[in-house]
C-alpha positions as CSV (number, residue, x, y, z in Angstrom):
1,X,-30.5,89.4,52.0
2,X,-33.1,86.6,51.7
3,X,-33.6,84.4,54.7
4,X,-31.8,81.0,54.5
5,X,-33.8,78.0,53.3
6,X,-35.0,75.7,56.1
7,X,-33.2,72.4,56.4
8,X,-36.2,70.6,57.8
9,X,-39.5,70.2,56.0
10,X,-43.0,70.3,57.5
11,X,-44.7,67.0,58.1
12,X,-46.2,65.7,54.8
13,X,-43.7,67.3,52.6
14,X,-40.8,65.9,50.6
15,X,-38.2,67.6,48.5
16,X,-39.0,68.0,44.8
17,X,-36.8,65.9,42.5
18,X,-36.7,68.7,39.9
19,X,-35.4,71.1,42.5
20,X,-34.0,69.8,45.8
21,X,-34.9,73.1,47.5
22,X,-38.6,73.1,46.6
23,X,-40.8,70.9,48.9
24,X,-43.8,69.1,47.4
25,X,-46.8,67.5,49.1
26,X,-46.7,63.7,49.7
27,X,-50.1,62.1,49.8
28,X,-49.9,58.5,51.1
29,X,-53.6,58.0,50.3
30,X,-52.8,58.5,46.6
31,X,-50.3,55.6,46.7
32,X,-53.0,53.4,48.3
33,X,-55.5,54.5,45.7
34,X,-53.1,53.6,42.9
35,X,-52.6,50.1,44.4
36,X,-56.4,49.6,44.6
37,X,-56.9,50.9,41.1
38,X,-54.3,48.5,39.8
39,X,-56.0,45.6,41.7
40,X,-59.4,46.7,40.2
41,X,-57.9,46.8,36.7
42,X,-56.4,43.3,37.2
43,X,-59.8,41.9,38.2
44,X,-61.8,43.7,35.5
45,X,-59.3,43.5,32.6
46,X,-57.5,40.2,33.1
47,X,-59.6,38.0,35.3
48,X,-63.2,38.5,34.3
49,X,-62.4,38.1,30.6
50,X,-60.9,34.7,31.5
51,X,-64.4,33.6,32.5
52,X,-63.9,34.0,36.2
53,X,-67.3,35.2,37.2
54,X,-67.7,33.7,40.7
55,X,-68.3,36.8,42.9
56,X,-66.8,35.1,45.9
57,X,-63.6,34.5,44.1
58,X,-63.5,38.0,42.7
59,X,-64.1,39.4,46.2
60,X,-61.3,37.2,47.6
61,X,-58.8,38.7,45.2
62,X,-59.5,42.1,46.8
63,X,-59.2,40.7,50.3
64,X,-55.9,38.7,49.9
65,X,-53.3,41.3,49.1
66,X,-51.2,39.9,46.2
67,X,-48.7,42.7,46.5
68,X,-47.8,41.3,50.0
69,X,-46.7,38.0,48.4
70,X,-44.6,39.4,45.6
71,X,-40.8,39.9,46.1
72,X,-40.2,43.6,46.9
73,X,-38.3,44.1,43.7
74,X,-41.3,43.1,41.7
75,X,-44.0,44.8,43.8
76,X,-44.9,47.1,40.9
77,X,-45.7,44.1,38.8
78,X,-48.0,42.4,41.4
79,X,-51.1,43.0,39.3
80,X,-49.6,42.6,35.8
81,X,-50.5,39.6,33.6
82,X,-47.0,38.2,34.2
83,X,-45.3,35.2,35.9
84,X,-43.4,37.0,38.7
85,X,-39.9,35.6,39.3
86,X,-39.3,33.9,42.7
87,X,-36.2,32.6,44.3
88,X,-34.7,29.3,43.2
89,X,-35.6,30.0,39.6
90,X,-39.3,29.5,40.2
91,X,-42.3,31.7,39.3
92,X,-45.7,32.7,40.5
93,X,-48.6,31.7,38.3
94,X,-50.2,34.6,36.4
95,X,-53.1,36.2,38.3
96,X,-55.7,35.1,35.7
97,X,-54.5,31.5,36.0
98,X,-54.6,31.5,39.8
99,X,-58.2,32.9,39.8
100,X,-59.5,30.4,37.2
101,X,-58.1,27.5,39.1
102,X,-59.5,28.8,42.3
103,X,-63.0,29.1,40.7
104,X,-62.9,25.6,39.1
105,X,-61.9,23.9,42.3
106,X,-64.8,25.4,44.2
107,X,-63.2,24.7,47.6
108,X,-65.6,24.4,50.5
109,X,-65.2,25.5,54.2
110,X,-65.0,21.9,55.5
111,X,-62.4,20.7,53.1
112,X,-58.7,19.9,53.4
113,X,-56.3,21.0,50.7
114,X,-52.9,19.9,49.5
115,X,-51.0,22.4,47.4
116,X,-48.0,21.1,45.5
117,X,-45.6,23.9,44.9
118,X,-45.8,26.6,47.6
119,X,-44.1,29.4,45.7
120,X,-44.6,32.7,47.6
121,X,-47.6,31.4,49.6
122,X,-50.2,33.4,47.7
123,X,-52.1,30.5,46.2
124,X,-52.1,28.8,49.6
125,X,-53.5,32.1,51.1
126,X,-56.3,32.1,48.6
127,X,-57.1,28.4,49.2
128,X,-57.0,28.9,53.0
129,X,-59.7,31.6,52.8
130,X,-62.0,29.0,51.3
131,X,-60.9,25.8,53.1
132,X,-60.7,24.4,56.5
133,X,-57.0,23.6,56.2
134,X,-54.2,23.9,53.6
135,X,-51.0,22.0,53.5
136,X,-48.5,23.5,51.0
137,X,-45.4,21.6,50.1
138,X,-42.3,22.8,48.2
139,X,-39.1,21.0,47.3
140,X,-37.1,24.2,47.6
141,X,-36.3,25.1,51.2
142,X,-35.9,28.8,50.3
143,X,-39.4,28.9,48.8
144,X,-40.9,26.9,51.6
145,X,-39.5,29.5,54.1
146,X,-40.7,32.4,52.0
147,X,-44.2,31.0,51.8
148,X,-44.2,30.3,55.5
149,X,-43.1,33.8,56.3
150,X,-45.6,35.5,54.0
151,X,-48.5,33.4,55.3
152,X,-47.6,34.3,58.9
153,X,-47.1,38.0,58.1
154,X,-50.6,38.1,56.5
155,X,-52.4,36.4,59.3
156,X,-53.2,33.1,57.5
157,X,-53.6,30.7,60.4
158,X,-55.1,27.6,58.7
159,X,-52.2,27.0,56.3
160,X,-48.9,25.3,56.9
161,X,-45.9,24.8,54.7
162,X,-43.7,21.7,54.5
163,X,-40.4,21.1,52.7
164,X,-40.2,18.1,50.5
165,X,-40.8,16.4,47.2
166,X,-44.6,16.2,46.5
167,X,-44.4,15.5,42.8
168,X,-46.2,12.2,43.5
169,X,-48.4,13.7,46.2
170,X,-47.9,13.8,50.0
171,X,-49.1,10.6,51.5
172,X,-48.4,11.6,55.2
173,X,-51.6,13.6,55.5
174,X,-53.8,11.9,52.9
175,X,-56.6,11.6,51.9
176,X,-57.4,15.2,50.8
177,X,-60.6,16.8,49.5
178,X,-58.7,19.0,47.1
179,X,-55.2,18.8,45.6
180,X,-53.9,21.9,43.7
181,X,-50.8,21.4,41.7
182,X,-49.1,24.7,41.1
183,X,-46.6,23.4,38.6
184,X,-46.7,21.4,35.4
185,X,-47.0,17.6,35.2
186,X,-46.1,15.8,31.9
187,X,-48.3,13.0,33.3
188,X,-50.5,12.8,36.3
189,X,-49.2,10.1,38.6
190,X,-51.7,7.5,39.9
191,X,-50.2,7.8,43.4
192,X,-51.4,11.4,43.6
193,X,-54.9,10.5,42.4
194,X,-55.0,7.8,45.1
195,X,-54.7,10.4,47.8
196,X,-58.0,12.0,46.9
197,X,-61.2,11.3,48.9
198,X,-64.2,10.2,46.9
199,X,-65.7,13.4,45.5
200,X,-62.4,15.1,45.8
201,X,-60.8,17.2,43.0
202,X,-57.3,17.7,41.6
203,X,-56.3,20.8,39.6
204,X,-53.3,20.1,37.5
205,X,-51.5,21.4,34.4
206,X,-50.9,18.3,32.4
207,X,-48.8,17.8,29.3
208,X,-45.6,19.2,27.8
209,X,-44.4,22.3,25.9
210,X,-45.6,24.2,24.1
211,X,-49.1,23.8,25.5
212,X,-50.5,22.0,28.6
213,X,-54.1,21.4,29.6
214,X,-55.4,22.7,32.8
215,X,-57.6,19.9,34.1
216,X,-60.0,19.3,37.0
217,X,-60.0,15.6,37.8
218,X,-62.8,14.4,40.1
219,X,-62.8,11.1,41.9
220,X,-66.1,9.4,41.3
221,X,-65.4,6.2,43.3
222,X,-62.5,3.9,44.3
223,X,-61.5,3.3,40.7
224,X,-63.1,6.0,38.5
225,X,-62.2,9.6,37.8
226,X,-63.9,12.3,35.7
227,X,-61.5,14.6,33.7
228,X,-62.5,18.1,32.6
229,X,-60.2,20.1,30.3
230,X,-60.7,23.7,31.4
231,X,-58.2,25.8,29.5
232,X,-54.8,25.6,27.8
233,X,-51.6,27.3,29.0
234,X,-48.0,26.4,29.8
235,X,-46.5,26.1,33.3
236,X,-43.0,25.1,34.2
237,X,-42.9,21.5,35.3
238,X,-42.5,20.5,38.9
239,X,-39.0,19.4,39.9
240,X,-38.9,15.6,39.7
241,X,-42.2,15.5,37.9
242,X,-43.1,12.0,36.6
243,X,-42.1,11.7,32.9
244,X,-44.1,9.8,30.3
245,X,-42.6,6.4,29.3
246,X,-40.3,6.6,26.3
247,X,-40.9,4.6,23.2
248,X,-38.3,1.9,22.7
249,X,-37.5,0.4,19.3
């Protein structure tokens, strides 16, 4: 009579799905390799073709682990050209959009940053790696808490998250060197622009469906601003975003 099958498996073995009695080797390093390959593919196939060539930005995308900021149910989509769904009906920006905005803002180590729309905290983490300090604000308490938790869990110490309506900026901590608007704006409110230091930059998605312009607005002096249209896309508008005046007959 054959000996009974062992009920416990040796370390490093799991039961085969095709036959529950046949153990197969589990290699955790293969899982890590697959994640790193997916990250590499994202950078080389999505982000470089979108004219993101700043090597510091590309390196940063390998350092800040995007998969740690994606809801667990979407972890397998962390590196896909896709707006990952977040709580409260919101979405992360697509990876290529995040990277392009980061490159165009050219944040420096001495600069303070306001991010409007915290999301999962990923963009704040990227910005914090280049800035002195980041303040990220979200109107949805659930998202603010998610971003706060993700930043803490990933050791980002120079970013904080506040809950509130920053659709017209966040005057409490102004002026800022950089303002990054991670949501759409039908029009760019003057109150937000007034919160920039001279030489400061705003990244914003301006316009309405079906196409918005991603713009970098630089403050030249007290009254003048330079606007550069960088690319076209569509991003869901911020809650309470300022609307353009309606024509009256």
